[in-house]
N, C-alpha and C positions, 0 to 999 in steps of 0.2 A: 504494500500500500504506500503510495507516494505521500510526501508531506502535505501536499494540497488535498489529497483524498482524506488524509487523517484529520486535517483541520475542518474539512467539509463534514465529516462524520461527527466531530465534536460539536460543530455549530448546529447540525441537524438534531443531535441529541438534546442540546440546550433548548432549542425552539420547541421540540416535541414535548419535552418534560415540563416546560414552564407553566403552561395552562393547567396541567393536571396537578402539579404541586400547589398552585394557588387555589384551585378548586377544592382539593382535599383539605387544605388549611382553612378555607372559608367554611367548609362543612363543620369543622370543629367548633366554630363560633356560633353555630345555630343548629344544634342537634335536633330539636323539635321541628323546626322549619324544614330541615333536610329530610327528616323522616316523613313529613307530610308531602313534600315534593316527590319523594321516592314512591309513596303510595299513590300519587296522582298518575303515575305511569302504569299502575296495575300490579306493582310488586308490594309485598308486605313492607311496612315502614322500617323494620329492623334491617332490611337490605341496605339501608343507608350506611351501616357500619362496614360491611365488606366494600362498598363503593368508596368510602372514605379511605380505607386501607389500600385498595388498589390504586386510587389516584395519588395519594400522598407517598406511600412507600414505593409503588411502581414508578412514579415520577422521579423520586429521588434516586432509585436504582438506575434508571435510564440516564439521569443527569450525570452521575459519576461513572457510569459504565460498569456496574456490578450486576452479574447475573442478567445481563442485558437481554439476551434472547427470551428468557422466561418472562421478564418484566414487560418486554415489548409485545409478546403474545398476549399476556393478560390485558394490557392496555388496548390492544387492537380489538379483542373480544368485547371489552368494556365499551369502547367507542361504537361498535356495531350495535350492541344491545341498546345503548343510549340513543343512537340514531333512530332505531326502529320505534322504541317505546315512547320517546319524548319529543320526536320531531315528525316522523312519518305518520304514525297513527293519529296524532293530533291534527296533522295537516288534512286528513281525510274529511274532517268536519268544517273546514275553513274555506274561504273564498278569497280571491283577489290577492292583495299584497300580503295579507297575513299568511295565506297558504304558501305563497311564493317564498316568504321568509322562512317558514318551517321546512320547506323542501330544500332551500339553500343550506340550512343548518344540517339537515339530513345528509346532503351531499358532502358538506364540510367534514362531518364525522367519518364518513366513508373514506374520504381522502386522508384523514389523519390515521385511520386504521391501516390504510395502504402504506403510509410512511412507517408505521410500526412494523408491518410485515417485512418491509425492505430491511429495516434495522435487525429484525429477528433473523433474516436470511443471511445478511452479510456481516453482522456483528457490530460492535461498538467502535472499532477502530483502534489505532495505536494509542491515543490519549484516553485511556480508560483503565479501570481497575481490572477488567477482564484481561486486557493485554498484559498487565503486570503479573497476573496469576498464570498466564500461559494458556488461556482459553483459545480454542481453535479460531482462526480468523474468519472462516466462512463455512457455511454448511456445504458439504460435498454433494 
């Protein structure tokens, strides 16, 4: 992996992790609200706790490049589930710009999931804890 590729992988990890770390941290500040929002998507409210853990811990793992493949796969799955339950399904009952906004957020989540799948496939890059531990550089 070239230095430019390694820097690109680091920048990509930072950008992907950023929103999930902030979202997980925000959930800590309003557990009842988070549980209510989780329930609004059709899941039991206590699913807010695994969501918080996946976002915060998965985001931090991706940020530092530790167990990156597993964290990226978990966050990709999380992004797809969130896309369907909190953007696509609600969009079905909307019209006009509200529907368009939800569909755009649905597509955004799918794109983020795609980024995480690329990260899972190719690894965290040279500037990561995975690289320091000798994790394999790419899936064969």
